C-alpha positions in Angstrom: 0.1 39.2 23.6 0.3 42.9 24.5 -1.5 45.3 22.1 0.0 48.7 21.3 -1.0 51.6 23.5 -2.7 53.4 20.6 -5.1 50.5 20.3 -6.4 51.1 23.8 -7.2 54.8 23.3 -9.9 55.7 20.7 -8.4 59.2 20.2 -5.0 57.8 19.4 -6.6 55.3 17.1 -8.2 58.1 15.1 -4.8 59.9 14.8 -3.2 56.7 13.5 -5.7 56.3 10.6 -4.5 57.1 7.1 -5.7 60.4 5.8 -5.8 61.9 2.3 -3.2 64.4 1.4 -5.9 67.0 0.7 -9.5 67.7 1.6 -10.3 68.3 -2.0 -12.6 65.7 -3.7 -11.0 63.1 -5.9 -10.8 63.7 -9.6 -12.4 61.1 -11.9 -10.3 60.4 -14.9 -11.7 61.4 -18.3 -11.2 57.9 -19.6 -13.9 56.5 -17.1 -16.3 59.3 -18.0 -15.8 58.5 -21.7 -16.2 54.8 -21.1 -19.6 55.2 -19.3 -20.7 57.8 -21.9 -19.9 55.5 -24.7 -21.7 52.7 -22.9 -24.9 54.8 -22.8 -24.6 55.7 -26.5 -24.0 52.1 -27.6 -27.0 50.9 -25.6 -29.4 53.0 -27.7 -31.4 54.2 -24.8 -30.6 57.9 -25.4 -32.3 57.8 -28.8 -35.4 56.3 -27.3 -35.5 58.8 -24.4 -34.9 61.8 -26.7 -37.6 60.7 -29.1 -40.1 60.5 -26.2 -39.1 63.8 -24.7 -39.2 65.7 -28.1 -43.0 66.2 -27.9 -43.0 67.6 -24.4 -43.5 71.4 -24.0 -41.1 73.7 -22.2 -37.4 74.3 -22.3 -35.1 71.4 -22.9 -33.0 72.0 -19.7 -30.0 69.9 -18.8 -29.5 66.9 -21.2 -30.7 63.5 -19.9 -27.4 62.1 -20.9 -25.6 64.3 -18.4 -27.8 63.1 -15.5 -27.5 59.4 -16.5 -23.7 59.6 -16.8 -23.6 61.4 -13.4 -25.6 58.6 -11.8 -23.4 55.9 -13.4 -20.3 57.6 -12.1 -21.9 57.9 -8.6 -22.7 54.2 -8.6 -19.2 53.3 -9.7 -17.2 55.4 -7.3 -19.6 56.0 -4.4 -22.0 53.0 -4.6 -24.9 55.5 -4.5 -27.6 56.3 -7.1 -29.0 59.4 -5.5 -29.3 62.7 -7.4 -27.5 64.6 -4.6 -24.4 62.5 -5.1 -24.7 62.8 -8.9 -24.7 66.6 -8.5 -21.6 66.5 -6.4 -19.9 64.2 -8.9 -20.7 66.5 -11.8 -19.7 69.7 -10.0 -16.7 68.7 -7.9 -15.1 65.5 -9.3 -14.9 66.0 -13.0 -12.2 67.7 -15.0 -13.0 70.8 -17.0 -12.7 68.6 -20.2 -15.2 66.1 -19.0 -17.6 68.8 -17.8 -17.4 70.3 -21.3 -18.3 66.9 -22.8 -21.4 66.6 -20.6 -22.5 70.2 -21.0 -21.9 71.3 -17.4 -21.6 75.1 -17.4 -18.3 76.6 -16.3 -18.9 78.8 -13.2 -17.7 79.3 -9.7 -18.1 75.9 -8.0 -18.0 77.5 -4.6 -20.9 79.8 -5.2 -23.8 78.4 -3.2 -26.4 80.0 -5.5 -24.9 78.3 -8.5 -24.8 75.0 -6.8 -28.5 75.2 -5.8 -29.5 76.3 -9.3 -27.5 73.4 -10.9 -29.0 70.9 -8.4 -32.5 72.1 -9.3 -31.7 71.6 -13.0 -30.6 68.0 -12.4 -33.8 67.3 -10.4 -36.0 68.9 -13.0 -34.3 66.8 -15.8 -34.8 63.6 -13.9 -38.4 64.6 -13.1 -39.0 65.1 -16.9 -37.7 61.6 -17.5 -39.8 59.9 -14.9 -42.9 61.9 -15.9 -42.5 60.6 -19.4 -41.9 56.9 -18.6 -44.3 56.5 -15.6 -47.6 55.1 -16.8 -49.5 57.2 -14.2 -47.8 59.9 -12.1 -48.7 60.3 -8.5 -47.5 62.5 -5.6 -44.6 60.5 -4.2 -43.9 63.1 -1.5 -46.6 61.8 0.8 -48.3 58.5 1.7 -51.6 58.1 -0.2 -54.8 56.4 1.1 -54.8 52.7 0.1 -57.7 53.1 -2.5 -55.9 56.0 -4.3 -52.6 54.2 -4.3 -54.2 51.0 -5.7 -55.5 53.0 -8.7 -52.0 54.2 -9.5 -50.5 50.8 -9.0 -53.1 49.2 -11.3 -51.8 51.4 -14.1 -48.7 49.1 -14.3 -50.9 46.0 -15.1 -54.0 47.3 -16.9 -54.7 47.2 -20.6 -54.9 50.9 -21.3 -53.2 51.7 -24.7 -51.1 54.6 -23.4 -50.1 52.7 -20.2 -49.1 49.7 -22.2 -47.0 51.8 -24.5 -45.1 53.4 -21.7 -44.6 50.1 -19.9 -43.2 48.6 -23.1 -40.9 51.6 -23.6 -39.6 51.4 -20.1 -39.0 47.6 -20.5 -37.2 48.3 -23.8 -34.9 50.8 -22.1 -34.2 48.4 -19.3 -33.4 45.6 -21.8 -31.1 47.8 -23.8 -29.1 48.7 -20.6 -28.7 45.0 -19.8 -27.9 43.8 -23.3 -25.1 46.3 -23.9 -23.2 44.8 -21.0 -23.7 41.3 -22.3 -22.6 42.3 -25.8 -19.5 44.0 -24.3 -18.7 40.7 -22.4 -19.0 38.7 -25.6 -16.9 41.2 -27.5 -14.2 40.8 -25.0 -14.5 37.1 -25.3 -15.3 36.5 -21.7 -17.4 33.5 -22.6 -14.9 31.9 -24.9 -14.9 28.2 -24.2 -17.5 28.6 -21.5 -18.7 25.3 -20.2 -20.6 26.4 -17.1 -24.3 27.2 -16.6 -26.3 30.4 -17.1 -29.2 30.9 -14.7 -31.9 33.5 -14.4 -33.2 34.4 -10.9 -35.5 37.0 -9.4 -34.5 38.6 -6.1 -35.9 41.4 -4.0 -34.5 44.9 -3.7 -35.7 46.5 -0.4 -37.5 49.8 -0.8 -36.3 52.9 1.2 -39.8 53.8 2.3 -42.0 52.1 4.9 -44.5 49.5 3.9 -48.3 50.1 4.0 -49.7 50.8 7.5 -53.0 49.2 8.4 -53.1 51.1 11.7 -52.9 54.5 10.0 -54.7 53.4 6.9 -52.0 54.7 4.6 -50.2 53.1 1.6 -46.5 53.2 1.1 -44.8 56.0 -0.9 -43.6 53.3 -3.2 -47.0 52.4 -4.7 -45.5 49.8 -7.1 -43.6 47.9 -4.4 -44.8 44.7 -2.9 -43.9 41.9 -0.4 -41.3 39.3 -1.5 -41.0 36.0 0.2 -37.9 33.8 -0.7 -38.3 30.1 -0.8 -38.5 28.7 2.8 -38.6 32.2 4.4 -41.5 33.4 6.5 -40.2 37.0 6.8 -41.0 39.1 3.7 -39.0 41.9 2.1 -40.9 45.0 1.0 -39.4 46.3 -2.3 -39.1 45.6 -6.0 -38.1 42.7 -8.1 -34.8 42.4 -9.9 -33.9 39.8 -12.5 -30.3 38.5 -12.2 -28.5 36.7 -15.0 -25.6 34.7 -13.4 -23.0 32.6 -15.3 -21.4 30.1 -12.9 -19.3 27.0 -13.1 -18.9 24.2 -10.6 -15.6 22.9 -9.4 -15.1 19.7 -7.5 -15.9 19.0 -4.8 -18.4 21.7 -3.8 -17.0 25.1 -4.9 -19.1 27.4 -7.1 -17.5 30.2 -9.0 -19.5 33.2 -10.4 -18.2 34.8 -13.6 -20.7 37.5 -14.7 -23.7 39.0 -13.0 -26.0 41.5 -14.7 -29.1 42.9 -13.0 -32.0 45.1 -14.1 -34.9 46.1 -11.8 -38.3 45.3 -13.4 -41.3 46.9 -11.8 -44.1 44.5 -10.9 -42.4 41.5 -12.5 -44.4 38.4 -11.9 -42.5 36.0 -14.2 -41.2 32.9 -12.4 -37.5 32.3 -12.2 -36.0 29.7 -14.4 -32.8 27.7 -13.9 -31.1 25.2 -16.0 -28.4 23.6 -13.9 -25.8 21.0 -14.8 -25.8 17.6 -13.2 -25.5 18.0 -9.5 -25.9 21.8 -9.4 -28.3 23.3 -7.0 -31.0 25.8 -8.0 -30.7 29.4 -6.7 -33.2 30.9 -4.2 -36.4 32.1 -5.9 -38.6 34.8 -4.6 -42.3 35.3 -5.0 -44.2 38.5 -4.8 -47.6 39.4 -3.5 -49.5 42.7 -4.0 -49.6 44.9 -0.9 
């Protein structure tokens, strides 16, 4: 078989690739913005966060709702949860109507000074949120000595009253975000006549930063991350635990079909995975975690 000439030349291949009609960023429909905004409101997490931030001094700044909706939109359209991508979504990809809903000020989007100022407002708002929910703040811009990092990591498991309260609040917010998606699935009758199995499994999410270094005697920037070893695996994954709720059914002879999957990262989760299979179903891979 003879391939076309353009397949043999990399420059011609690039010219044959489809291109968008314009270099302008794509516009996100207002319906998707309203859907994710309503999802946050129905979950009840905004009330919990606003009540916790009410006692903090200083200006209110950008609403937390705006930053969270921007992160959800970035996850949905760009598969990224970075604040930089959320800033670009809020500034470049929303219609003026959606920006008015989220409280994004109307200014020249091409002004570099405005873009830098808006980016700083987004970062400060997210920093206020993490400062409120983190049991014990630490400098995450550098790698700490192992002894100092261990003190910060211990705040996620000690019995201090304030640390326990913040951990409970963070767990409640995480549960609300998961439960709102399950309620939505039940409301849409996705589980009507469901005869399959529902299993809970814990898996590892790799961290972006390097693990602790014994040669340099430095801890990781992710002080709450740890090593995860899946069943039968000798190579660990340095990261966090995520709990997955999977609804799956079994078709003969050996075909498994997944219907719904909901995940929520839980810092320092040590609870074992549980699985209630039907007859003949195999259990999912479990992962265990050890402290760095």
